[in-house]
VEXDREN-2710 file (C-alpha; in Angstrom, 1 decimal):
% VEXDREN-2710
k/r/px/py/pz
1/MET/99.7/118.1/82.8
2/SER/101.5/116.0/85.4
3/PHE/103.8/113.2/84.3
4/PRO/101.7/110.1/83.3
5/ILE/103.4/107.8/85.8
6/LEU/100.9/104.9/85.4
7/THR/101.4/104.9/81.6
8/ALA/105.2/104.9/82.2
9/THR/105.0/101.8/84.3
10/ALA/103.6/99.9/81.3
11/VAL/105.4/101.7/78.5
12/LEU/108.9/101.1/79.9
13/PRO/108.7/97.3/79.9
14/ALA/106.9/97.4/76.5
15/LEU/109.7/99.4/74.9
16/GLY/112.2/97.2/76.8
17/ALA/110.6/94.2/75.2
18/ILE/111.1/95.6/71.7
19/ALA/114.7/96.6/72.5
20/THR/115.5/93.2/73.9
21/ALA/114.1/91.4/70.9
22/ALA/116.2/93.6/68.6
23/VAL/119.5/92.7/70.3
24/PRO/121.8/90.8/67.8
25/ALA/121.9/87.0/67.9
26/GLY/125.4/86.8/69.3
27/LYS/124.7/89.2/72.2
28/ARG/122.6/87.0/74.5
29/THR/124.2/88.3/77.7
30/ALA/123.5/91.9/76.6
31/ALA/119.9/91.0/76.0
32/LYS/119.6/89.5/79.5
33/TRP/121.2/92.5/81.2
34/LEU/119.0/94.9/79.2
35/ALA/115.8/93.0/80.3
36/LEU/116.9/93.0/83.9
37/LEU/117.7/96.7/83.9
38/VAL/114.3/97.5/82.3
39/SER/112.5/95.4/84.9
40/LEU/114.4/97.2/87.7
41/GLY/113.5/100.5/86.1
42/THR/109.9/99.4/86.1
43/LEU/110.2/98.5/89.8
44/VAL/111.4/102.0/90.6
45/LEU/108.4/103.5/88.8
46/ALA/106.0/101.2/90.6
47/ALA/107.7/102.2/93.9
48/ILE/107.0/105.8/93.0
49/VAL/103.4/105.0/92.3
50/LEU/103.1/103.3/95.7
51/VAL/104.7/106.2/97.5
52/ARG/102.5/108.8/95.8
53/PHE/99.3/106.8/96.5
54/GLU/97.4/108.2/99.5
55/PRO/95.3/105.5/101.2
56/GLY/92.9/108.0/102.6
57/GLY/92.5/109.9/99.4
58/ASP/90.2/109.5/96.4
59/ARG/89.2/106.0/95.4
60/TYR/91.1/106.1/92.1
61/GLN/94.3/108.1/92.1
62/LEU/97.0/109.2/89.6
63/THR/94.3/109.0/87.0
64/GLU/94.8/109.5/83.2
65/SER/92.0/109.9/80.7
66/HIS/92.3/110.4/76.9
67/ALA/89.9/109.8/74.0
68/TRP/90.7/106.6/72.2
69/ILE/87.9/105.3/70.0
70/ALA/85.5/108.2/70.3
71/ASP/82.7/106.8/68.1
72/PHE/82.3/103.8/70.5
73/GLY/82.9/105.7/73.7
74/VAL/86.2/103.9/74.4
75/ARG/88.7/105.9/76.4
76/TYR/92.2/105.3/77.5
77/GLU/91.5/105.6/81.3
78/LEU/93.9/104.6/84.0
79/GLY/93.7/104.9/87.8
80/VAL/94.8/102.8/90.8
81/ASP/93.0/102.1/94.1
82/GLY/94.5/100.4/97.1
83/ILE/94.0/97.0/95.6
84/GLY/95.4/97.9/92.1
85/VAL/98.4/99.7/93.5
86/VAL/99.6/96.7/95.5
87/MET/99.1/94.4/92.6
88/VAL/101.2/96.7/90.3
89/ALA/103.9/96.7/93.0
90/LEU/103.8/92.9/93.3
91/THR/104.1/92.5/89.5
92/ALA/107.0/94.9/89.2
93/LEU/108.7/93.3/92.2
94/LEU/108.5/89.7/90.9
95/ILE/109.7/90.2/87.3
96/PRO/113.3/90.9/88.1
97/PHE/113.4/87.7/90.1
98/VAL/111.8/85.8/87.2
99/ILE/114.4/87.2/84.8
100/LEU/117.3/86.3/87.1
101/ALA/116.0/82.9/87.8
102/GLY/115.6/82.2/84.1
103/TRP/119.0/83.6/83.2
104/HIS/120.0/80.4/81.3
105/ASP/116.6/78.9/80.6
106/ALA/116.5/80.0/77.0
107/ASP/120.1/79.6/76.0
108/PRO/120.4/77.5/72.8
109/LEU/121.3/73.9/73.5
110/GLU/123.8/73.8/70.7
111/THR/126.8/76.1/70.4
112/LYS/126.6/76.7/66.7
113/SER/125.9/80.2/65.6
114/SER/122.4/80.9/64.4
115/ARG/120.3/83.8/63.2
116/TRP/117.5/82.7/65.6
117/ARG/117.5/84.5/68.9
118/PRO/115.6/82.4/71.5
119/THR/117.2/84.1/74.5
120/GLN/116.2/87.6/73.3
121/GLY/112.7/86.4/72.5
122/PHE/112.3/84.7/75.9
123/PHE/113.1/87.9/77.9
124/ALA/111.2/90.1/75.5
125/LEU/108.1/88.1/76.0
126/ILE/108.4/88.3/79.8
127/LEU/108.7/92.1/79.6
128/MET/105.7/92.2/77.3
129/VAL/103.6/90.2/79.8
130/GLU/104.7/92.5/82.5
131/ALA/103.6/95.6/80.6
132/MET/100.1/94.1/79.8
133/VAL/99.5/92.8/83.4
134/ILE/100.5/96.2/85.0
135/LEU/98.2/98.1/82.6
136/SER/95.4/95.7/83.3
137/PHE/95.7/96.5/87.0
138/GLU/95.5/100.2/86.1
139/ALA/92.7/100.2/83.5
140/THR/89.4/101.8/84.6
141/ASP/87.9/101.5/81.1
142/VAL/86.2/98.1/80.7
143/PHE/87.0/97.8/77.0
144/LEU/90.7/98.7/77.5
145/PHE/90.8/96.1/80.3
146/TYR/89.3/93.5/78.0
147/ILE/91.9/94.2/75.2
148/LEU/94.7/93.7/77.7
149/PHE/93.0/90.7/79.3
150/GLU/93.1/88.9/76.0
151/ALA/96.3/90.3/74.5
152/MET/98.5/88.9/77.4
153/LEU/97.5/85.4/76.2
154/ILE/99.7/85.7/73.1
155/PRO/103.1/86.1/74.8
156/MET/102.2/83.6/77.5
157/TYR/101.3/81.0/74.8
158/PHE/104.8/81.3/73.3
159/LEU/106.5/81.3/76.7
160/ILE/104.7/78.0/77.5
161/GLY/104.9/76.3/74.1
162/GLY/108.2/77.6/72.8
163/PHE/110.3/77.7/76.0
164/GLY/109.2/74.7/77.9
165/ASP/110.8/72.8/80.8
166/ARG/114.0/71.0/79.8
167/ALA/114.0/68.6/82.7
168/HIS/112.9/65.7/80.6
169/ALA/113.7/67.0/77.1
170/GLY/116.6/64.6/76.7
171/THR/114.7/61.4/77.6
172/ASP/111.0/62.1/76.7
173/GLU/110.3/62.0/73.0
174/ASN/107.0/63.6/73.6
175/ALA/108.3/66.6/75.4
176/ALA/107.6/69.1/72.6
177/ALA/104.1/67.6/72.0
178/GLN/103.4/67.9/75.8
179/ARG/104.5/71.6/75.8
180/SER/102.4/72.3/72.7
181/TYR/99.4/70.6/74.3
182/ALA/99.8/72.6/77.5
183/ALA/100.1/75.9/75.5
184/VAL/97.1/75.2/73.3
185/LYS/95.0/74.2/76.3
186/PHE/96.0/77.4/78.1
187/LEU/95.1/79.4/75.1
188/LEU/91.8/77.7/74.2
189/TYR/90.5/77.9/77.8
190/ASN/91.3/81.5/78.2
191/LEU/90.1/82.5/74.8
192/ALA/86.7/80.8/75.4
193/GLY/86.4/82.8/78.6
194/GLY/87.4/86.0/76.8
195/LEU/84.9/85.5/74.0
196/ILE/82.0/85.1/76.5
197/MET/83.3/88.2/78.3
198/LEU/83.4/90.1/75.1
199/ALA/79.6/89.5/74.7
200/ALA/79.1/90.7/78.2
201/VAL/81.3/93.8/77.6
202/ILE/79.1/94.7/74.6
203/GLY/76.0/94.0/76.6
204/LEU/77.2/96.4/79.3
205/TYR/77.8/99.1/76.8
206/VAL/74.3/98.6/75.4
207/VAL/72.8/98.9/78.9
208/ALA/75.1/101.6/80.3
209/GLY/76.2/103.6/77.2
210/SER/79.7/103.7/78.5
211/PHE/82.8/101.6/79.2
212/SER/84.1/104.0/82.0
213/LEU/83.9/102.5/85.5
214/SER/83.6/106.0/87.0
215/GLU/80.8/107.0/84.7
216/ILE/78.8/103.8/85.2
217/ALA/79.3/104.1/89.0
218/GLN/78.0/107.7/89.0
219/ALA/75.0/106.8/86.8
220/ARG/74.1/103.9/89.2
221/ALA/74.5/106.1/92.3
222/SER/72.3/108.9/90.9
223/GLY/69.7/106.4/89.7
224/GLU/70.1/107.2/86.0
225/LEU/71.2/103.7/85.3
226/GLU/69.1/100.7/86.5
227/MET/69.7/97.2/85.2
228/ALA/67.0/94.6/85.1
229/THR/67.7/91.7/87.4
230/ASN/68.1/89.1/84.7
231/THR/70.2/91.4/82.6
232/GLU/72.6/92.2/85.5
233/ARG/72.9/88.5/86.3
234/LEU/73.7/87.5/82.7
235/LEU/76.3/90.2/82.4
236/PHE/77.8/89.2/85.8
237/LEU/78.1/85.6/84.6
238/GLY/79.8/86.6/81.4
239/PHE/82.5/88.5/83.3
240/PHE/82.8/86.0/86.1
241/PHE/83.2/83.0/83.8
242/ALA/86.3/84.6/82.1
243/PHE/87.8/85.6/85.5
244/ALA/87.1/82.2/87.0
245/ILE/89.1/80.6/84.1
246/LYS/92.0/83.0/84.6
247/ALA/91.9/82.6/88.4
248/PRO/91.6/79.5/88.1
249/LEU/88.5/78.2/89.9
250/TRP/87.2/74.6/89.9
251/PRO/86.1/73.1/87.4
252/LEU/87.8/75.6/85.0
253/HIS/91.2/75.0/86.5
254/THR/92.5/72.0/84.4
255/TRP/94.7/74.1/82.1
256/LEU/96.9/75.2/85.1
257/PRO/98.7/72.0/86.1
258/ASN/99.6/71.3/82.4
259/ALA/100.8/74.9/81.8
260/MET/102.9/75.1/85.0
261/GLY/104.2/71.5/84.6
262/GLU/105.5/72.1/81.1
263/ALA/106.7/75.7/81.5
264/THR/110.1/76.6/82.9
265/ALA/110.0/77.4/86.6
266/PRO/110.2/81.2/86.1
267/VAL/107.4/81.1/83.5
268/ALA/105.3/79.0/86.0
269/VAL/105.8/81.8/88.5
270/LEU/104.7/84.3/85.9
271/ILE/101.6/82.3/85.3
272/THR/100.4/81.7/88.9
273/ALA/101.9/84.6/90.8
274/VAL/101.3/87.3/88.2
275/VAL/98.9/86.5/85.3
276/ASP/96.4/84.5/87.3
277/LYS/96.0/87.4/89.8
278/VAL/94.3/89.4/87.0
279/GLY/91.3/87.1/87.4
280/THR/90.9/87.5/91.1
281/PHE/91.6/91.2/90.9
282/ALA/89.0/91.6/88.2
283/MET/86.4/89.9/90.4
284/LEU/86.9/92.7/93.0
285/ARG/87.1/95.6/90.5
286/PHE/84.5/94.6/87.9
287/CYS/82.2/91.9/89.2
288/LEU/81.4/93.5/92.6
289/GLN/81.6/97.1/91.4
290/LEU/79.5/96.8/88.2
291/PHE/77.1/94.1/89.3
292/PRO/76.6/94.3/93.0
293/GLU/73.2/92.7/93.2
294/ALA/74.2/89.8/90.9
295/SER/77.3/89.3/92.9
296/LYS/75.2/88.8/96.1
297/TRP/72.9/86.5/94.2
298/ALA/75.8/84.3/93.0
299/THR/77.6/84.3/96.3
300/PRO/76.3/80.9/97.6
301/ALA/77.3/79.1/94.3
302/VAL/80.7/80.8/94.2
303/LEU/81.5/79.9/97.8
304/VAL/80.6/76.2/97.0
305/LEU/83.0/76.3/94.0
306/ALA/85.7/78.0/96.1
307/LEU/85.3/75.3/98.8
308/ILE/85.6/72.5/96.1
309/SER/88.8/74.3/94.8
310/ILE/90.3/74.4/98.2
311/VAL/89.8/70.8/99.1
312/TYR/90.1/69.2/95.6
313/GLY/93.3/71.1/94.8
314/ALA/94.8/70.1/98.1
315/LEU/93.8/66.5/97.8
316/LEU/95.3/66.3/94.3
317/ALA/98.5/68.0/95.5
318/VAL/98.9/65.2/98.2
319/GLY/98.8/62.5/95.5
320/GLN/101.2/64.2/93.0
321/ARG/104.5/62.6/91.9
322/ASP/105.7/65.6/89.9
323/ILE/107.1/68.5/92.0
324/LYS/105.8/71.3/89.7
325/ARG/102.3/69.8/89.3
326/LEU/102.1/69.5/93.1
327/ILE/102.8/73.3/93.4
328/ALA/100.2/73.9/90.6
329/TYR/97.5/72.0/92.5
330/ALA/98.4/73.8/95.7
331/SER/97.8/77.0/93.9
332/VAL/94.4/75.9/92.8
333/SER/93.6/75.4/96.5
334/HIS/95.1/78.8/97.4
335/PHE/93.0/80.6/94.7
336/GLY/90.0/78.9/96.3
337/PHE/90.8/80.7/99.6
338/ILE/91.2/84.0/97.7
339/ILE/87.8/83.7/95.9
340/MET/86.2/82.6/99.1
341/GLY/87.4/85.7/100.9
342/ILE/86.2/88.0/98.0
343/PHE/82.7/86.6/98.0
344/ALA/82.3/86.3/101.8
345/MET/81.3/89.9/101.4
346/THR/83.1/91.0/104.7
347/SER/85.8/93.6/105.1
348/GLN/88.1/91.0/106.8
349/GLY/87.5/88.5/104.0
350/GLN/88.2/90.9/101.2
351/SER/91.2/92.5/102.9
352/GLY/92.5/89.0/103.5
353/ALA/91.9/88.0/99.9
354/THR/93.8/91.0/98.5
355/LEU/96.6/90.4/101.0
356/TYR/96.5/86.7/100.0
357/MET/97.1/87.6/96.4
358/VAL/100.3/89.4/97.3
359/ASN/101.5/86.8/99.8
360/HIS/100.6/83.9/97.5
361/GLY/102.7/85.6/94.8
362/LEU/105.7/85.8/97.1
363/SER/105.4/82.3/98.6
364/THR/104.7/80.5/95.3
365/ALA/107.6/82.4/93.7
366/ALA/110.0/81.4/96.4
367/LEU/108.9/77.7/96.4
368/MET/108.7/77.3/92.6
369/LEU/112.0/79.0/91.8
370/VAL/113.9/76.9/94.4
371/ALA/112.1/73.9/92.9
372/GLY/113.3/75.0/89.5
373/PHE/116.9/75.2/90.7
374/LEU/116.6/71.8/92.2
375/ILE/115.1/70.3/89.0
376/SER/117.7/71.9/86.8
377/ARG/120.5/70.1/88.8
378/ARG/118.9/66.7/88.8
379/GLY/117.2/66.9/85.4
380/SER/113.9/65.4/86.7
381/ARG/110.6/66.7/88.1
382/LEU/109.7/63.4/89.8
383/ILE/109.7/63.4/93.6
384/ALA/110.9/59.8/93.7
385/ASP/114.2/60.8/92.0
386/TYR/115.4/62.8/95.0
387/GLY/116.4/62.0/98.5
388/GLY/118.9/63.4/101.0
389/VAL/119.4/66.7/99.3
390/GLN/119.7/68.6/102.6
391/LYS/123.0/66.8/103.3
392/VAL/124.7/67.9/100.1
393/ALA/122.9/71.2/99.5
394/PRO/121.8/72.5/102.9
395/VAL/121.1/76.1/101.7
396/LEU/118.9/74.9/98.8
397/ALA/117.1/72.6/101.2
398/GLY/116.6/75.3/103.8
399/THR/115.1/77.8/101.3
400/PHE/112.9/75.1/99.9
401/LEU/111.6/74.4/103.4
402/ILE/110.9/78.0/104.1
403/GLY/109.0/78.4/100.8
404/GLY/107.0/75.2/101.7
405/LEU/106.2/76.4/105.2
406/ALA/105.0/79.7/103.7
407/THR/102.8/77.7/101.3
408/LEU/101.1/75.9/104.3
409/SER/100.7/79.4/106.0
410/LEU/102.9/78.8/109.0
411/PRO/102.4/81.5/111.6
412/GLY/105.3/84.1/111.3
413/LEU/105.3/83.9/107.5
414/ALA/103.2/86.3/105.4
415/PRO/100.5/83.9/104.0
416/PHE/99.4/83.1/107.6
417/VAL/98.0/86.6/108.1
418/SER/96.0/86.7/104.9
419/GLU/94.7/83.1/105.3
420/PHE/93.6/83.9/108.9
421/LEU/91.8/87.1/107.7
422/VAL/90.0/85.2/105.0
423/LEU/88.9/82.5/107.4
424/VAL/87.8/85.0/110.0
425/GLY/85.9/87.0/107.5
426/THR/84.2/83.9/106.0
427/PHE/83.3/82.4/109.4
428/ALA/81.7/85.7/110.5
429/ALA/79.2/85.5/107.5
430/TYR/79.2/81.8/106.6
431/PRO/80.4/79.6/109.6
432/VAL/79.9/76.3/107.9
433/VAL/81.9/77.4/104.8
434/GLY/84.7/78.7/107.1
435/ILE/84.9/75.4/109.0
436/ILE/85.0/73.2/105.9
437/ALA/87.7/75.4/104.4
438/THR/90.1/74.5/107.3
439/ILE/90.4/71.1/105.7
440/GLY/92.6/72.8/103.1
441/ILE/95.0/73.9/105.8
442/VAL/95.4/70.4/107.2
443/LEU/96.0/69.0/103.7
444/ALA/98.5/71.8/102.9
445/ALA/100.6/70.7/105.9
446/LEU/100.5/67.2/104.6
447/TYR/101.5/67.7/101.0
448/THR/104.2/70.3/101.9
449/LEU/105.9/68.2/104.6
450/VAL/105.7/65.0/102.7
451/LEU/107.3/66.7/99.7
452/TYR/110.1/68.0/101.8
453/GLN/110.6/64.6/103.5
454/ARG/110.8/62.7/100.3
455/THR/113.1/65.1/98.4
456/MET/115.4/66.5/101.1
457/THR/115.7/63.9/103.9
458/GLY/116.7/60.3/104.1
459/PRO/119.6/58.5/102.5
460/VAL/121.5/60.5/99.8
461/LYS/120.7/59.1/96.4
462/ALA/123.6/58.5/94.1
463/GLU/122.2/60.9/91.5
464/VAL/122.2/63.9/93.9
465/ARG/125.4/63.1/95.7
466/LYS/127.4/65.8/93.7
467/MET/124.5/68.3/93.6
468/PRO/125.9/71.8/94.1
469/ASP/124.3/74.2/96.5
470/LEU/122.7/77.5/95.6
471/ARG/125.0/79.9/93.6
472/ALA/125.2/83.6/94.1
473/ARG/122.7/84.5/91.4
474/GLU/120.2/81.9/92.8
475/LEU/120.7/83.3/96.3
476/ALA/120.0/86.8/94.9
477/VAL/116.7/85.5/93.7
478/VAL/115.6/83.6/96.8
479/ALA/116.9/85.6/99.7
480/PRO/114.8/88.8/99.1
481/LEU/111.6/86.8/98.7
482/ILE/112.2/85.0/102.0
483/ALA/113.0/88.3/103.7
484/LEU/109.7/89.7/102.5
485/LEU/107.8/86.6/103.6
486/LEU/109.3/87.0/107.1
487/PHE/108.8/90.8/107.2
488/LEU/105.1/90.7/106.1
489/GLY/104.5/87.8/108.4
490/VAL/105.2/89.9/111.5
491/PHE/104.3/93.3/110.1
492/PRO/101.6/93.4/107.4
493/LYS/100.5/96.9/108.4
494/PRO/102.1/98.7/105.4
495/LEU/100.0/96.7/103.0
496/THR/96.7/96.6/105.0
497/GLU/96.7/100.3/105.5
498/ILE/96.6/100.7/101.7
499/ILE/94.2/97.8/101.0
500/ASP/91.6/98.5/103.7
501/PRO/90.2/101.8/102.4
502/ALA/89.7/100.2/98.9
503/VAL/87.9/97.3/100.5
504/GLU/85.6/99.8/102.2
505/HIS/84.6/101.2/98.8
506/THR/84.0/97.7/97.5
507/MET/81.8/96.9/100.5
508/SER/79.9/100.1/99.9
509/ASP/79.4/99.1/96.2
510/VAL/77.6/95.8/97.2
511/GLN/75.9/97.6/100.2
512/LYS/77.2/95.1/102.7
513/GLN/78.2/95.5/106.3
514/ASP/80.2/93.2/108.5
515/PRO/77.9/91.0/110.6
516/ARG/77.8/91.9/114.3
517/PRO/79.0/89.3/116.7
518/ASP/76.1/87.5/118.5
519/VAL/76.9/88.4/122.0
520/GLU/74.0/86.7/123.6
521/ALA/74.8/83.4/121.9
522/ALA/78.4/83.6/123.2
523/LYS/77.3/84.0/126.8
END
């Protein structure tokens, strides 16, 4: 039996989480280094998975399959396609930066010794989220995926509610209550979606007699499994509802601004750049593959919701006074582009959507982490409390600008390629939708440049006059992310070569072909 590399990518951070939590109370620095080393080890394993993956090979590779709950047909089945493998790589890549950026975020405010170990708990929870997210990208058993989909809510709840943003903790008496509200709202929304999905998972098993993606696909291809139209649509809606909350898609998005606003900047990155990607990934893997006819039936409605997310999220970002909530609403808009690309049902749209998941993770991480460094220096999330930062901290301002330009998909930076592919793929099938979606691009330029102008330019405010520039640890976080944004902006081929064959399989599942250009109309 070959080495179970996929299992190892999840077991290592899970064991690392246990070990980090067990570090004695007085050894906070040791806990931090242990968590960082474990995350780097996981990155190495993910890199091995990426190297061993053959884009032109079988759909699911490096597969593992073991009996788990035999009486109910539940198996421990893993495998990665081109979409899953890049998402595993993205997750493993971002976690070391999350840990480095949050190096001091969970240090006790008081210096007195205590038996409580908040620092150890903070980094242990991050590693546990990493383990669950990676395994969810690898799971090819529907029930196993559901368990992971729900279980990751627990550590995220404690990261949001127990380790919230300290920017206003000293002046706002309601800070703890706001964190608690954000954490509970996050949990309730996602639990509601998960419960509806559970009903759909049970329904799928009743209809198909299996939880295995490969077995269900073979049964449908051979004609042994035929779902009634209404049954398939109901099951699709059960899955899609849960994924739309996680994504998040309008009008199920309202938990995200609260969660990102009250969480620390690294945890906010964990939410939107890592955990939320499980929702859009699952739309590709489960909704389109398991319920192809229902997916095509729901496409017009989903595209309308995606358009609303794009424009609505961008408009609210323009009007925000809070830096982190602005980035949160910008993410709502970006997820609208991703979902639009998925349900455009074109190869360009779905390749662009998958690439967008990766690029959005990198760009949002860069912008949010630099914003976190900025907020920690000033102690405020309000845009109005800043001004003239570029004169006292030019490196911080420069990296903030690059992160912002990536967010608005400036040509030459990675998100431009993915957004362009999504728009081209959408326009080919739904021209009106593609045209309306461009409003989001214009608004993105507005809220990004206005944010930079109000915080970084103009007269230097007295409160930021002595603000230090980025330190070595902070540069170690930001510099690699910017380098990746630049590299993938001019050379996305290494990712598209992996993604495109998986997209072809998905297009085959829904029996869709790219529309041919109307040559006669163009003459």
